[in-house]
Steps between C-alpha positions, in 0.01 A plus 500: 500500500596692189619185323157337494290541190162370400377449147211734432304442183342805345126480441373436150455809288132429421271574791286202604400642837320796649719812499680614813360848554601756760161449666573129554828584670387776732501421870174567686464862598774640276280730291304615805828582673591715197171686463460598866802735516416647160146580614639655819728722295226634269403794726868579557579501128209737443722767656714653220818515710467138612426384146811673365721355775351153449550509123857623546559209739371252241709662224817488712436133580453423129820685408699308761369169362592597143850603606543171686387303195748679275780456752458123469620519139841600632505323835337162433490228234180452304378141488433368150666346197843374602490688832394272786299272272396287799318793660371614162326163456357520851372852436326384181342207685377727780353750253321226304350353814379844606369586151705818465777646289837432662640814665861606466709312757834626630755335727706727722770419754394528862537269800144588606244225435260726317308559178265779398279623218490844338174578326564771241563420135306275261572176686655596831834392641601236754833514682658189655789524745780246468478430873149365445564307179801322649277363778217366282437200281299537178155449649576745778625751241172444313311592816699823536453589132129424523470713814660802333313442173181487705570849634522622139198304375279633780622858461665520841822658378312787333255539787790544741542845347184596692713511814585854390139617544479525883830688512376833639413427863419848623180696548152381600526172309835388642344219705309377194820492296687305768213250513503472120874429513445219752221357285727507196748295702221248558442485125873442442487203736194355325683545169782279630253218567372540144854487360571184702200338331645596162830344606325173581321504164839544333686224685206259570688367803392596852816351649716720278289805584517442875866402474578832334341689788684291755828588330404866526419450870805306623735472203565216254720297734242471779173498302502121467510461879175690563211293640203636305240373748679676786531812286124508438445463875729801544281683247195428715669668795599792278138559399396522865771752589361854475840670487609266222188592303574869559852456365352337189253787455789747466693294244491487120529119498314240708689280742653207311307264728175668392600456137588133544171426678297690239669323210446156655133590550472613136662176384226308681215710359245439225653797314834322474340170398322682217827656382676163508213341308510777241144606578 
């Protein structure tokens, strides 16, 4: 799989299309899913002790992110110039298609098929694991880059610091804080759907986008053997299973089958046709 490449032309520098804004990328319900827990927390944060604990939680989260970003300077290789020029070109193409400044991109050795975005700093940082890059062709790598860039463009990486707010779960508002935490998890899942849309905008190839998710689900060797129609039928059964939905409600990421179905639906929507047409 890792030997396949696809030529990806960067968009022209002069914009001849409507801009890709964060609002155009957001999945339905994402902002509502963010505001609900914040509104729930307002009476809690009115208590001085809870406000102090919440702000300390946010500050600690921010410090951990900054330390992680600095650690990459010594533990990973920054993409750019003569370093991994192939991925540097893909990162530039993804940023142009998403109408944003390219973030810093680092490659770090890990067998895990993973990538993530860190939101502090002027442009943010994206980390790509070698285990993921070795499994992807160029268009699939574009989808991953676009997904992580989408998190930065839409402010998700910074907003994740809000997880520190409902950190004091004692006293009369403990139940409210637990509920706010669960609602923040719902927002995190909606944010993943938004980032998947950004990935599709970056790669412009629904097969590559779905193929990337299949590789995450079953690995690069077996992804090509998956019957997509049968997989979508499996997704229908998943949606009707109450315990499966409960398991999703407690997770930071949606089920991959939910993400695949949502991205296919977005690809068939008027919103996507407008983006493709440059409207």
